[in-house]
FITORDREN-517462 format. One record per atom (N, C-alpha, C): residue in one letter; x, y, z. Coordinates in steps of 0.05 Angstrom, whole numbers, plus 5000, padded with zeros to 4 digits. Layout:
AXYZ/...
REM end
This chain:
X145590034095/X144690054067/X144990334057/X145090524075/X144790844067/X147790914056/X147891084038/X150091194025/X150191464027/X152291604031/X152691914030/X152592013998/X152092253997/X152092393968/X155192343957/X156992413971/X159892353964/X160392123955/X159791903968/X159991633962/X158691573933/X156391673931/X154891653906/X155991743884/X157092013885/X158392143868/X160891993857/X162391883878/X165191743871/X164191483854/X162091343860/X161191113847/X160791213816/X158991433812/X158391483786/X160791563773/X162491733785/X165191823770/X166791553763/X166691373782/X168391133778/X167490963753/X164590963751/X163190813728/X164290943702/X163791183701/X164591323677/X167491313671/X169391343691/X172091303685/X172791063674/X171890813686/X172390583675/X171690553646/X169290673638/X168390653611/X170690813591/X171391053601/X173191183585/X175891073584/X176790923608/X179690803606/X179890573588/X177290403590/X176990183572/X176990233544/X175790423537/X175390543509/X177990623501/X179690813516/X182490853506/X184490633503/X183890453520/X186090233523/X185790043499/X182890013490/X182489783471/X181289903442/X180390143445/X178890213424/X180490243396/X182890353402/X184590393377/X185490133364/X185289903380/X186089653368/X183889493356/X181489613361/X178989463351/X178089543322/X176089433312/X175089523287/X174089813290/X174689993270/X174090263273/X171590323254/X170190553266/X168190623250/X168290713220/X170890823217/X171790913191/X174691023192/X175890983170/X178691133167/X178091463171/X179291603188/X178491873193/X180392043179/X179392203156/X181292373146/X182192593165/X184592733152/X185892933170/X184193193173/X182293283153/X180793463153/X178093363143/X175893453159/X172893363152/X171293603152/X169393613130/X167593863133/X165593763154/X163893953163/X162193953181/X159793723172/X158993583188/X156993373179/X154393513174/X153993763183/X151393933181/X151194003151/X153594003137/X153294043105/X152293853090/X152193603102/X151093363084/X147893463076/X147593413053/X144993503042/X142793363053/X140693503063/X138293393079/X138593333104/X141093313118/X141393193145/X140193403165/X140693653162/X139493843182/X136693863178/X135393813154/X132593843155/X131293593165/X132593333162/X131393113172/X131693123204/X133993223215/X134393223243/X132193453256/X131993663243/X130093843252/X126993733251/X126493603230/X123693493224/X123393313247/X125193123253/X125192903279/X124593063303/X126393273308/X126393363333/X123593513339/X122393663320/X119693843322/X117893583327/X117993373310/X115793183312/X115893063340/X118393033348/X118492883376/X117693053397/X117893283395/X116993503415/X114093513418/X112593513394/X109793483395/X108793213410/X110193003399/X109392743414/X109792703442/X111892853449/X112492853481/X110293063495/X109693273485/X107393383496/X104893273498/X104193123478/X101592963483/X101992733498/X104392643501/X104992393518/X103992483546/X104292733554/X103192803581/X100392913581/X099593033558/X097193153556/X094992933551/X095392703542/X093192513536/X092492373560/X094292303579/X093492193606/X091992413622/X092792613622/X091592853635/X088492893628/X088392863598/X085892893587/X083892683596/X085092453591/X083192223601/X082692203631/X084392273650/X083792293676/X081592493682/X081892703668/X080192933676/X077292853664/X076892733641/X074392683630/X073092423637/X074692223642/X073591933644/X074891803670/X076691903685/X077391773710/X079391583706/X080291463732/X082391233728/X080890963728/X082090743710/X080990513715/X082190353692/X081190103685/X082489933665/X082490053640/X079990223630/X080090333605/X082090563602/X083290673624/X085290863624/X087690733609/X088790513619/X090990393611/X090690273582/X088390153579/X087790083550/X087690283529/X086590533537/X086690733516/X089690823511/X091190833532/X094190933524/X095490723510/X094690463513/X096290273499/X095490173472/X093190283465/X091690183441/X093390293415/X094790493418/X096390583396/X098390403383/X099190203403/X101190033398/X100089793380/X097389753383/X096289503363/X096789533335/X096589763323/X096689753293/X099489663286/X101889753297/X103889663289/X104689363296/X103789303319/X104189003325/X102988823304/X100388883295/X098688723281/X099588753250/X099888993241/X100189063212/X102789203208/X104689233224/X107289373219/X108689253194/X108888983194/X110588873172/X109288913145/X106488913143/X105288923115/X105589223109/X104989403127/X105289693120/X108289783112/X110489663128/X112989743121/X113989593091/X112389393086/X113289283059/X111889513037/X109589613044/X108789843025/X110590053026/X111790143048/X113490343049/X115990323032/X117090083034/X119190013016/X118790042987/X116290042975/X115690082946/X114990342941/X114590512960/X114290822954/X116490962966/X116291222962/X118491422969/X118191462999/X120191373018/X119891433044/X119291743052/X120391933033/X120292183042/X117192243040/X115892143018/X112992203012/X111192083033/X112291843042/X110791743062/X110891843089/X112991953095/X113592133120/X111792393119/X111792523099/X109892773095/X107292713100/X106092503084/X103392443084/X102492383111/X104192173127/X103692063153/X103592303172/X105392493171/X105392743189/X102892893185/X101892943163/X099893123158/X096792973169/X096792703164/X094492563174/X094592563204/X097092543217/X097692553247/X096592823259/X097093033245/X096093293253/X093293333253/X091693223230/X089093243232/X087693083254/X088892883262/X087792673284/X087892833308/X090692953314/X091393063339/X088993313342/X088393463323/X086593663328/X083793593333/X082793313329/X080293223338/X080093123366/X082393083378/X082093003408/X079993203424/X080593453424/X079093623443/X076193583439/X075493503416/X072493533406/X071193253415/X072393083427/X071192823432/X069692823461/X067492673463/X065892693487/X065192393496/X066492213483/X066191913494/X068691783493/X069191593509/X071691443511/X072091313487/X070391193475/X070791003448/X072091223427/X071191463423/X072291643404/X075091693410/X075991763439/X078491763441/X080591523435/X079191263441/X080691033433/X081091003404/X078991053386/X078991073360/X081391273347/X081091503360/X083591663353/X086391593359/X086591463382/X089291353392/X090091113371/X087990963363/X088690763343/X089890863314/X088391093311/X088991193283/X091791353284/X092391443309/X095391553312/X097191353313/X096591053322/X098390863320/X098690793291/X096690823274/X096790773244/X099190943233/X098691203239/X100491423227/X103491363236/X103591293262/X106391203272/X107690983257/X105790793248/X106690523235/X107790583209/X106990813197/X108190893170/X110691083175/X110391243194/X112791433197/X115391313210/X115291093226/X117590993237/X119490853218/X118390693201/X120290583181/X121390783160/X119490943152/X120291123132/X122491323140/X122391443165/X124591643175/X126891453179/X126991203188/X129191063191/X130591053164/X129090973144/X130190933115/X131491193106/X130091423111/X131391683101/X134091733113/X134791633133/X137391703146/X139791603127/X139191373112/X141691283095/X141991503072/X139891653068/X140391843044/X142092093050/X141892163075/X142992413086/X145492393101/X146492153108/X148592073122/X151092033107/X153592203110/X155492143096/X156891883100/X157591723079/X158791433084/X161191443106/X161391263124/X163391283147/X162791453171/X160491593168/X159991793191/X157491753204/X156491503202/X153891383213/X153791473243/X156091383256/X155691423287/X155191743293/X156691883278/X156492193283/X153592283278/X152392203256/X149792303250/X147892153265/X147991923277/X145891793292/X146291923322/X148591973329/X148992103354/X147392363356/X147692523335/X146092763336/X143092713334/X142092523321/X139192483321/X138492393347/X139992193362/X139292123386/X139092333407/X141092523404/X140992763419/X138492923419/X137892993391/X135493133384/X132893013396/X132792753395/X130392583406/X130392633436/X132692593451/X132492613477/X131892883488/X132993063476/X132393363480/X129493403478/X128393353456/X125493383452/X123793243470/X124493013479/X122792843500/X123192993526/X125693133533/X125793253555/X124293523559/X124193653538/X122693913536/X119793893532/X118793683522/X115893643520/X114493673544/X114893513565/X113593523592/X113993813605/X116293943601/X116694203609/X114894423599/X114094363576/X112294543562/X109394533573/X108694303581/X105894253591/X104894453612/X106594463633/X105994623659/X105094893651/X107095073637/X106195323632/X103695353614/X103695163595/X101195183578/X098595163594/X098494963609/X096294883629/X095695133649/X097595263654/X097195473676/X095695713662/X096595743636/X095195993621/X093195923600/X092495663597/X090895583573/X089395363582/X088295233561/X086594983564/X088494743554/X087794493561/X089094253549/X088594193520/X086794313511/X086294343481/X088594443466/X089994643477/X091894793464/X094494573457/X094594413478/X096894223475/X096394033449/X093893963445/X093493783420/X093793943395/X092994203398/X093494373372/X096694413368/X097894413392/X100894443387/X102094203375/X101293963381/X102393743369/X101593733338/X098993823332/X098393853304/X100094043288/X100994213302/X102894453288/X105594323286/X106394183305/X108994093304/X109193863283/X106993703279/X107093513256/X106893633225/X105493863225/X105193963199/X107994123194/X109494223214/X112194383209/X114094143199/X113993923214/X115493673209/X115193573179/X112593593170/X112293513143/X113293733124/X112793953129/X113894183112/X116694163108/X118194073131/X121294103125/X122293853105/X120593653102/X121393463085/X119593483055/X118193673052/X116493703028/X118393773004/X120293973009/X121594042984/X123793862974/X125393932957/X127293762944/X129093602967/X129593372963/X131093192981/X132792992968/X134992922980/X136792722968/X135292462961/X136192362936/X134492112931/X135691882943/X134791632937/X136091392945/X138791322932/X140491202947/X143291142939/X143490842920/X141390722923/X141290502909/X139690502883/X139990312867/X138490322839/X135490272847/X133790472838/X131190452841/X129690222826/X131290142805/X130189892789/X129689632803/X130989632828/X130389412843/X127789382854/X125989642860/X123689642867/X121689492851/X122489452828/X120389282808/X120489032816/X122888902826/X122988612835/X121688572860/X120988762876/X120088722906/X117488572902/X116888342918/X114488222918/X112088402929/X109488382917/X107488542930/X106788502960/X106188712972/X105488643004/X103088443007/X103388283023/X101488103030/X099588173056/X097488223055/X095488303077/X094288033089/X095087963113/X093687743126/X090787783126/X089287563118/X086387593116/X084787493137/X085887433161/X084487313184/X086287373209/X084687393230/X086187403255/X088287193260/X087986963250/X089986753254/X092486843237/X091586943211/X093687023193/X095387263208/X094387393218/X095887623233/X097587483255/X096687313267/X097987223291/X100487043276/X099986913256/X102286753242/X104186933231/X103487213221/X105187363210/X106887483232/X105787513255/X107187653279/X109087463290/X108287203297/X109887043314/X111386823298/X110686783273/X112186563255/X113486693233/X112386853218/X113586913193/X115587153199/X114587323215/X116687563223/X119587443235/X119187273253/X121987173267/X123487043248/X122086893230/X123586723207/X124886933188/X123287113177/X124587293160/X126587463170/X126187543197/X128187733208/X130787543210/X130487303218/X132887163223/X134287103195/X132887093176/X133987043148/X135887323142/X134887523150/X136187793144/X138787833158/X138987753184/X141087823202/X143187583206/X142487343199/X144287113202/X146987153189/X147287303169/X149587323154/X151587513164/X150687673186/X152687873194/X152387843227/X154687753238/X154687723267/X154187983280/X154688203274/X154388433289/X151388503288/X150288523263/X147088543264/X145688323281/X146688113277/X145487863296/X145487923321/X147488053334/X147688093361/X146388343368/X146388533351/X144788793356/X141888723357/X140988583339/X138088513337/X137088363361/X138388143370/X137587973392/X137588173417/X139588323422/X139688523448/X137788773443/X136888773421/X134689023418/X132288943429/X131388673430/X129388563440/X129288583471/X131588523481/X132188513511/X131888803521/X133089003506/X133289283510/X130489403513/X128589333491/X126089463495/X124289323516/X124789023522/X123388943541/X124089103569/X126489173573/X127189363597/X126089613595/X125889753569/X124389983568/X121589933580/X120589723575/X117389673582/X117489653611/X119589513623/X119489483653/X119789733667/X121389913655/X122390183666/X119890353666/X118390323645/X115890513646/X114090453672/X113990233686/X112590183705/X114590183735/X117090113729/X118890103752/X119590383762/X120190563745/X121190843751/X119091033767/X116491003759/X114491133774/X114391023802/X114190733801/X113890583829/X116490643846/X118890643836/X121190693852/X121191003862/X120191183846/X120191443857/X117991483881/X115791333879/X113791343900/X114491193920/X115690933921/X116590783943/X119090883959/X120990963946/X123991053955/X123391363968/X121991503952/X122191793961/X119391893958/X117591793978/X114891883981/X114592183991/X116392263999/X116092554014/X116592773990/X118092653970/X118592863947/X116392823924/X114593023921/X112192993903/X113093003873/X114993123867/X115993163841/X118292963830/X118892763849/X121292583846/X121192463817/X118792353809/X118392183782/X119492393762/X118692653761/X119692833743/X122692913743/X123992883765/X126892923766/X127992703753/X127092463762/X128392213749/X128192193718/X125792253709/X125292273681/X126992453665/X127292703678/X129192883670/X131992823670/X133092663692/X135792593694/X136292393669/X134292213663/X134992033643/X134892203614/X133292383611/X133092523587/X135792713584/X136692813608/X138992983605/X141492803601/X141792583612/X143992393606/X143792303577/X141392253567/X141192153541/X141792343521/X141392613525/X142092843509/X145292843507/X146392833531/X149292833534/X150692613518/X149692363522/X150692113508/X150492133479/X148492243469/X148192283441/X150592463429/X151192673445/X153392883434/X155792723438/X156292573460/X158692423467/X159192193440/X157192073436/X157291843417/X158591933392/X157892183381/X158892293358/X161892363358/X163292373384/X165792423387/X167392183392/X166491943392/X167591703397/X167991533372/X168491673349/X168391483324/X170791343321/X172691423334/X175491263332/X175491023349/X173590953361/X173790703380/X172290503368/X172690253378/X171090003366/X168290043375/X166390033357/X163390043360/X162689783378/X163489563371/X162889363388/X163589403418/X165989493423/X166689543452/X164889753465/X164389983449/X162690163462/X159590053466/X158889883450/X156189763453/X156089603480/X158389443480/X158489273505/X158589413529/X160389603531/X160789763556/X158589943560/X157290063540/X154890223545/X152790053558/X152389813551/X150089653561/X150889563588/X153089433596/X153989313615/X154189533640/X155589753633/X155589963654/X152790063662/X151290083643/X148390223647/X147290013666/X147389763662/X146289553682/X147389613709/X150189663712/X151489733735/X149989943751/X149290153735/X148290423745/X145190333755/X143790133743/X141190073751/X141589913779/X143589753781/X144189583804/X144289763827/X146189963823/X146690143846/X144290313858/X142190333841/X139590443849/X138790333875/X139490073881/X138489923904/X139390073927/X141890203924/X143290333949/X142890623948/X141090713928/X140891033926/X138391073944/X139091183970/X137291293988/X137091593990/X138991703976/X138891993972/X138392063944/X136292283946/X135492373917/X137892413898/X139792563907/X141892643893/X143492403877/X143692203893/X144991943882/X143191823861/X140491783867/X138791663847/X138791833822/X138792093824/X138892263802/X141392233784/X143592223799/X146392203787/X146691933771/X145391743784/X145691463773/X144291453746/X141691573745/X140191603720/X141491783700/X142791993707/X144292133686/X146391953674/X147891833690/X150291663680/X149191453662/X146591303671/X145291123655/X144391223630/X143391453628/X142391553606/X144491643585/X146691733595/X149191753577/X150291503565/X150291273579/X151491013570/X148990903550/X146490923556/X144290853540/X144490993513/X144891253512/X144791383485/X147291323469/X149491273484/X152191173467/X151490923454/X150190713468/X149590443456/X147490463435/X145690603440/X143490643420/X144490783393/X146291003397/X147491083375/X149190873355/X150590743370/X152290513360/X150490333342/X148390263358/X146490063346/X145490163320/X144490403319/X143190523295/X145390573273/X147690653282/X149690713263/X150590453248/X151290243264/X151889973251/X149889863232/X147389863242/X145189733224/X144989883202/X145290173203/X144890343179/X147190283161/X149590263168/X152190233151/X152189983140/X150489753149/X150889473137/X148489423119/X146589603118/X144689553097/X143789793079/X142889723056/X141989903037/X139390023049/X138290213033/X135890383042/X133690173044/X133590013021/X131389843018/X131189583037/X133889503041/X134389273063/X133789403090/X134689643097/X134089753124/X131089783127/X129489873108/X126289873112/X125289603116/X126189423103/X125389123106/X125889043134/X128589103141/X129489003170/X127889143191/X127089383188/X125589493212/X122489423213/X121689353186/X119089233183/X118689013198/X120988853200/X120988593217/X121088653245/X122688853252/X123588913278/X121589023295/X120589263283/X118789453300/X116389293311/X114589153296/X112889023310/X113288853333/X115488693328/X116488513352/X117288673375/X118588903368/X119489093393/X117289143409/X114989243398/X112789313414/X111289093431/X111588853422/X110888603436/X112688623459/X115288633457/X116888623480/X116588833502/X115889083489/X115389303506/X112989243527/X110889133513/X108489053530/X109088843545/X110688633538/X111688413556/X113188523581/X114888703577/X116388793597/X114788993618/X112789103608/X111289263628/X109289083642/X108888873629/X106688663644/X108588543666/X111088483660/X112588323681/X113288503702/X113788763696/X114388953719/X111788983737/X109488993723/X106989003739/X106788813759/X107788593753/X107588353770/X109788343791/X112288463786/X114388443804/X114488703823/X114088933813/X114589183829/X112789163854/X113889213877/X112489213901/X114889333923/X113689463945/X115389563965/X117589383975/X116789113976/X118688963988/X119988803966/X119688863941/X121088733920/X122688923902/X123389133909/X125089323894/X127489173885/X128889023902/X131588933893/X131188703872/X128888543875/X128088343854/X127788483824/X126288693827/X125788863803/X128288953791/X130089083804/X132689183797/X134388983783/X134488773801/X136088523791/X135188443760/X132788373757/X131688323735/X132188523712/X131888783717/X132588963698/X135488963688/X137388963707/X140388953703/X140788683688/X139788463700/X140588213685/X139688173658/X137588283649/X136288243620/X137988443602/X138988643615/X140388873603/X143388763598/X144488643613/X147488543611/X148188293602/X146488093615/X147387833608/X147187733578/X145087793562/X145387763534/X147387873519/X148588153527/X150888263517/X153188093522/X153887973546/X155787833551/X155687583538/X153587453533/X153787203519/X154187253489/X153787423478/X153887523450/X156187693445/X158387683462/X160487873463/X162287843433/X162387613425/X164187583402/X162887673376/X160187683376/X158787783352/X159588093347/X159288223370/X159888533366/X162788613355/X164088463351/X166788493338/X167088403308/X164788363296/X164788243268/X165088513251/X167188513233/X167788763218/X165488813197/X165089033188/X163189113167/X164188993142/X161788913125/X162288793098/X164288973082/X165588853065/X167689023048/X165489143024/X166489373014/X164989522994/X164789322970/X162989382949/X162689232925/X165289222910/X166088932901/X168488912889/X170588792904/X169988772933/X172088682950/X170488422964/X172188222973/X171187982984/X169588043009/X167087913008/X165087963032/X166187803054/X165587843081/X166187683102/X164287473103/X165587233113/X163886963116/X161587033134/X159186893128/X156786903145/X157486813173/X156286903194/X156486793222/X153986633230/X154286393234/X151586293245/X150886333273/X148286273284/X147486353306/X149186203329/X150085973323/X151785873344/X154285983348/X155486073325/X158386203327/X158086473339/X155686613332/X155186913343/X154786893374/X153686673381/X153286623411/X155686533427/X157886503412/X160586423424/X160486143437/
REM end
């Protein structure tokens, strides 16, 4: 079962070489992201793009800091127990239950103003954490943080359509993915030095400061929507569920039905959406599996979990940069290879008995994951108007959180010292099998611009091949 470091490095290099060879062999013949002109201006000159990316990066940095600070705060004051996990997870409840309704409100307002206001309220809530002295108070604040996130997520996603030059969606989303991964990587690094020279309260004040800076970056003049705002008058008023049963109906019946109605006419969006659910399921599993893997496989290395998380973050940052340089290749092929080869990296973890090999595999997996994520974001953005995109994410994000929780629950039942192989097989299978079943859908061309014939709708059966 043991493998040398040299063998591991050859495996990782081979995985990446296969991806590059396949892209070069087939990419030029597939559907392209856009016709690339001979000379292109820097994408950073696109009005508002630099401000949006900077705002997202700073906000993500603050979120990453408190992502480490809050568990430490809870353990220090209230100890470990069931309430610990519930308090960390309670922030997901608002979006699961009310995300669709709130996102419908966002559609009718200016997403920029929604982003600014939600960031300001988030800052006020973060400042209150150090002054709590009861667990219920922390839980209430966590719930309120979840409410602000419920507004922020669809609003920021909608703003991408305003600042991205047409035909350069992959390049722009690659930069955003890179910024998010770098911020998530730096956040935990900041915590150690701050706690060494100050108190944990400073970390919550730091998140408040980053939220305010993120809001200020979007507060000035900003590009307006590219679609006719008159359409907003035709939007139906948001419907608030009036009972717990109504909330459940909205989440498990109305949301899937409305989402299917949005995606069924475009095979690419259909495939991307279905595999988004399996992707976040794996994200939920990995939130439990990676810490357990570090403890079970490398018990003698105290900081191994940090090294593995840093490896994924480093790979993610590199993958976001790489995605922006692959615009001449078929997006469908990149998405397929990114997911399938990432699944291979996870499978190879079963044979990673050397720390260097495990870290190298997660760096490679992070690169592939970011490329696939950038393709997903770019293709969805390019195929919807701003208003359609907000509505799409209003359906998607609440369901995503359900799959994250489901994945974490399944991993909790599976992960054990004698069942690492089963856990890894489930992760790799859920990641790769749906992609392979929906292969045809990922080569659906983008709809033609206005005035040209639109592509024929693709049914669910046809998309599934």
